[in-house]
C-alpha positions, 0 to 999 in steps of 0.5 A, a space after each residue: 571741196 576735198 581741200 575744204 573738208 581737209 582744212 576743217 579736219 585739221 582745225 580741231 587737231 591744231 586746237 587740241 595740239 595748242 591746248 596740249 602745249 598750254 596744259 604741259 606748260 602750266 603743269 610744268 611751271 606748277 611742278 617746278 614752282 612747287 619743287 623750288 618752294 620745297 627746296 627754299 622752304 627746307 633750307 629756311 626751316 633749318 634756322 626757324 625751328 623746323 618751320 619753312 619760311 618764305 621771306 617774312 611769312 610762314 604757313 602752318 596748319 593748326 592740329 589742335 582745338 586750343 584756339 577754337 572757335 577763333 581758329 579751327 582744327 585743320 585751318 591754315 594760318 599765315 604767320 608774319 615775322 613782326 617786331 616784338 615791341 609791336 605785339 599787343 596783349 588782350 585787354 582781358 582774358 575774356 576779351 580775346 583781342 590780343 595778337 595771336 603768336 606762333 612760337 617754339 615751345 622749348 619744353 616739348 619742342 612743339 610749335 604752338 599758336 596761342 593768344 598773347 595775354 600779357 607782354 613782359 618787357 625785359 631789362 635788356 630791351 627784349 620782350 617776353 610773353 604770356 600766351 594762352 589758347 582761347 579754348 579753355 576746355 581744349 583737349 590739350 588742357 588738363 582735366 577740368 580745363 585750363 586755368 589762365 593763372 596756371 596753364 599759360 605758356 611763358 614765351 621768350 622773345 627769341 622763340 617767337 616765329 611771328 604774329 598770325 595775320 591771316 587764316 584760311 581753312 581751304 588753304 590749310 587743307 591744300 597746304 597739308 596735302 602739298 607738304 606731304 612728301 608722298 603727295 609732292 611725289 604724286 603731284 610731280 610724277 602724275 603730270 609728268 607721266 601724263 605729258 609722257 603718255 600724251 607725247 607717245 600718243 601724239 607720236 603714234 597718231 602722227 605715224 598713223 596719219 602718215 600711213 593714212 596719207 600714204 594709203 589715200 595719196 593722189 597717184 594722178 601725178 605719179 600716173 602722169 609721170 609713168 605715162 610720160 616715161 612710157 611715151 619717152 621710151 616709145 619715142 626712143 624705140 621708134 628713133 632706134 628703129 628708124 636709125 636701124 632702117 636708115 642703116 639697112 638702106 644705106 648698106 643695101 645701097 652700098 651693096 647694090 652699087 658694088 654689084 653694079 661695079 662688078 658687072 661693068 668690069 666683067 662686061 668690059 
């Protein structure tokens, strides 16, 4: 009965230990992947106008309302490097059916995401573009709104990072947090701190369990050993006493024979 209870008590502990190991592996893998991505992204950003690139893809978060309602402020956009001759312009400014480009604006050193309103083939085979935000009343527009004839961006092909191929507001929020160096430090340190504290707690619990096992140990085997030891000691003492008695008897017999011999000599 006691063995069955002990087995039942061990089962939850084993499950908890297994879950702890799985959690540690998952967190460790996530932190490792995050750090690897940050390092790889930082290296690629050096030759990509400061934007991290993973293969042909880049992720950015929109910070102005120039593309609303198509792309909201805070929304993450997935940008893919695309051959310039495959980029299409809107049929008209009102249609807004052209590709959306992300590019480096040389005049102020800003990364911009706007829609292509005109493709301009060059004599050397390259392509330049005219781009404009969908929201002509954006905060970045001059007073009175943006004029498509004046307030467009002229973009040389060499400054194009790629074409927007997807967008997600939720991913944008996550990416904004994980791109913050302080957030990265927290994400990396907190799980590691949790693992460290959990390990310390496991060691303490293990020590307490050992103490409890020692305090509640079954001493029946130890008592049996002590009893056996006492019986063996008693047997040895009895053997010693017997040997002592035999020696005394032998000595008495020898003395008696000697006395008889002396008496016989005197009688003669």
